[in-house]
N, C-alpha and C positions, 0 to 999 in steps of 0.2 A: 321629695326633698332629699338630697344627698346627706350622708352621715357627716356630722361635724368632724373635721380632721384632727386626729390625735397622732402625734409624731413620737416614736420611740427613738431617742437619740443614741441609745446603745447600738442600734442597727447601722449607724453611720460608720462603725469600725469593722464591719464584716462584709460578707458577700451580698448583703441586702442594701448596701450603701446607695447604689444607683436608684433602686426603687424608692428608698427613703427620700433621696434628694428630689425625685419626681413628685413625691407627696408634698414636700415643702413648696415646690414650685407651684403646684396646683392650688395649694392652700393660699399662697400669696396672691395668685391671679384670680381665683374664683371666690375666695372668702374674705381675705384681708385679716383673717384670724386663724390661729391654730393653737392646739394644746400640746405641751411638751411633757413627756414622762421620761424617767431615767436621764435627767438633765444635769446631774452632777451635784446638786445641792442635797445634803444629807437630810433624811427624814427627821432626825433628831433636831437639827437646826430649825427646820420649818415648824416642827411642833412647838419648839421653845418660842419662836417668833409669834406664833398664833396665840399661845397661852399668855404671853406678856402683853400683846396687843389687846386682848380681850380683858385682861385684868386692869390695864391702864384705862380703858374706856369706862369700866365699871367704877373705878376709883375716882377718876379725874374729869370725865366728860359726860357721863350719863345724866347727872343732875343738871348740868348746864343746858344740855339738849332739851330736857323736860321743861326747863324754865323758858327757853326760846319758844317751844311749842305753845306753852300757856300764854306767853306775852303776845303771840300773833293769833291766838284763838284757833289754832289749826285742828284741834280735836273735833271742832264742830263745823268745819267747812262744808258748804252745800254745793259750791261750784268748783270747777277745776282750777287748780292753782298752777299758773304758767310761769311764775317768776321766782320759784323757790324749789330747792331740792330737799328731800327728806333724808339728810345725811349729816353725820357728825365727823369732821375731818381735822387733821393737822398735817403739816408738811415738813419734810426733812430734806435739806440740800446736802449732796455728797460731793459733787464736782461743779465748778473748779475748786471751790473751797467749802469744806463741810461746816454746817451750823449745828450739828447734833448736840454739841456741848452747851449751846446757848438756848435750846428749846426748853421752856419751863415744864415742870411737873413730871419729867421722865426720871425714873430711878436709874442709877448708874449702870446696873446690870442690863437694863433695857437698852440704854445707849450703846453699850458694848456689843450686845447681840445684833442690834440694827446696823452697826458699823460692819460687822462680819458679814451679815446678810447682804448688805449693799455691795460690798467688795466682790462677793461671788456672783451677784446679779450683773455687775458691770462686766465681768469677764464673760459671762454667758451671753450678754448682749453683743459683745464684740465678736464672739464665736459665731453667733447667728448672722451678724452682718457679713462675715466672710463667707458663710454658706450661701447667703443671698447673692453675694458677688459671684460666686462660682456658678450659680444657676443663671445669672444675668449675663455671664461672659465678660465680667469686669475683672480687672486685676485684683488680687488679694489686697485688702486694706483700703480699697477705693472708698467704700461707704464710710468707714471710720474717719478717713481724711476729709471727706466731703462734709461731715458733721462737725469737724473740729474747727473752732475759731482760733484766735491767737493763743488762747489759754486752754485749748482742748474743748471737749463737749460739755454741755450741761447735763447733770444727772441728779435726779431727785426722786423722792418717794412721797406719795400721798397715802396716808393711813386713814381709812374710812370705816365707819360703822353705820349700818342701816338698821335702826331700831324698828320694832314692830310698829306698824302704821294703821290707825283705825280706818282710814279711807284711801286705800291704795289705788282705787279707781280714779281718784281725784288729785292725788299728789304723787308725782314720780319720785323714786329714790334719787335718780339722776336723769335729767332731761336728755333727749336724743342729741347727739353731737358726734363729730369726728375729733380725733386727738390731733393737736397742732404739730406735735414734734416728730421724732424719728421712729424709734421702735419702743414699744411699751411691753413691760413684763409684769404680769399680774399674778399674785398669790391670793386666791379667793377662798372663801369659806366653802367647805365641801359638804355642809349639811343644809345650809339655807341658800337657795338659788335666787336669781333675780336679774343677772346680766343677760341681755339679749342683743343680737345684732340684726341689722336689716339686710336680708338677702332676697333678691328677686321680688322685692315689694312686700315681703313677709318678715315679721319679727320671729327670730329663731333663738331658742335658748342656748347659751354657752354652758354645757353641762358641768356641774360641780364634780370634781374628781380629786380624791385625796392625793396630796403631795404633787400635784401637777402645777405647771406654770403656763398661764394663758398668754399668748403673744398676739399683739396686733400692730398693724401698720399705721403710722401717722402721716399727716399731710406732707411732711418734708420728704419722706421716702417716695410718695406719689410723684412729687415734682422731680426728684433726682432720677427716678426710673422712667420719666416721661410718660407716666400713666400706666406703665406695664403692671405695677402693683398699685392698688388703690386703697386709700383710707376708707373706712366703712362706718356709717352711722351706727351707734350703739347707745343703749340706755340701761338703767337699772330700775326694775319694777320693785316698789316697796311691797313688803309682805305683812300680813296680819300677825304671823307667828315668827318667833326667832329673831335674833340680832345678827345680820350678815356682816362678816368681816371682809374687807377688801384692802389689799396692800399693793398699790400700783406704782411701779418704778418706771420713770420716763428717761430714756437715753435720747437726749435732744441735741440739736446743734448748739455750738457756742453762740453767744449773743451776736458776735460780729461775723459769724460764718456767712459767706455768700452762697446761697442755694440756687442751683440751676440744673437743668437736665444733663445727665452724662452724655457727652458727645458721641460715644460709641453706641448709645441706645437711640439717640436722635437720628443717626445715620441709617439705622435699620428700619425706621418708621417712614411710611409714606407721607404722613401728615407733618413730618419733621418736628420742629420744636413747638410743642403744644402748650408749654408751661412757661411762666415768667422767671426772671432772674431777680433776686432780691436779697436783702440782708435779713437774717432770721429775726432780729430784734424788731424790725419794722413790721414783719408779719405778725409777731406776737402782740404788738400794739393794736393792730387791726382785729386780731382774733379775740382780744379781751372783751370787746363789746359785741362780737358777733358769734361767740362760741356755739350758741344753740340755733344757729341758722345754717343753711347749706354752705358747703365749702366753695362751690364754683364761683359765686360772686366775690369771695375773698381773693381767689386766684385772678379774677378779672381786674379787680382793683389794683392788685400788685403789678399786673401787666401794664396798666395805665401809668402807675407810678414809675415803672421801669422806663417808659418812653419819655418821661419828663425829668427824671433824676438820673444823672450819670453816676453809675457805680464806680467805685475805685478799682484799681487793678486786682485781678483775680489770680491767686497763686495757682500754679499748675499742679494738678493732682495726678 
């Protein structure tokens, strides 16, 4: 099995740029995942985010999680649980309009730090999208525009904790799925592992690495790249020891964005346009009920909808 791809972004500014771009290209085509180091976010900011996230879980969420476990009798399960994840989460929305000031139980300093963190991740996401454009032969800014609806992209963060689990062989931390959106940026615990991706029929660990950001491709980038880059099934394995922190930020299309394969990439392919054209909001309605199933039937359903529903005019990108 090949080594999990780790990209040093500092090398994009020097004589190793071409080799680094090739590593990004291979990671997108062969893995759907890669890990970034020297990505521009300060270690101090990341340490503060981690500390505050863990303190908030202890103070505000740990007891609620224990009560949920007790209420469902999960400590004593004997059979595999297929309809529940062993995780404690809350969500923050950043774009198009932030809701950080409205989320309960957050200390003001935590809100402030998460605003700063989200702002830097948004810029990193857009920088990465342009690097993907360069590798794909698309004009700079194409992917950002493709993901922007009338009000721009949707951007939000899922803050998760995966507490110690007594029966990790029976309860997944997070069941296998692909991500619905565009590009995902993950700040994960560097001490407690658990994230795995499916590659060549085998589950592969995404290695915990201090101060790294894990990147993965969502379903919408698979469509826009006409399958050149693919979203990949991944899961979180619950652990018996430790409490794993996971802060995943999703740079997704605007709700009204019309998603379809880039014409320049369709022209290069023998099979031409292999993916449907649809409004992102319609895809999310479908995804909500089918998240933990294979993505291909979702694409097929959207293709059938495309043939029966006439989409409005598409702005030139």
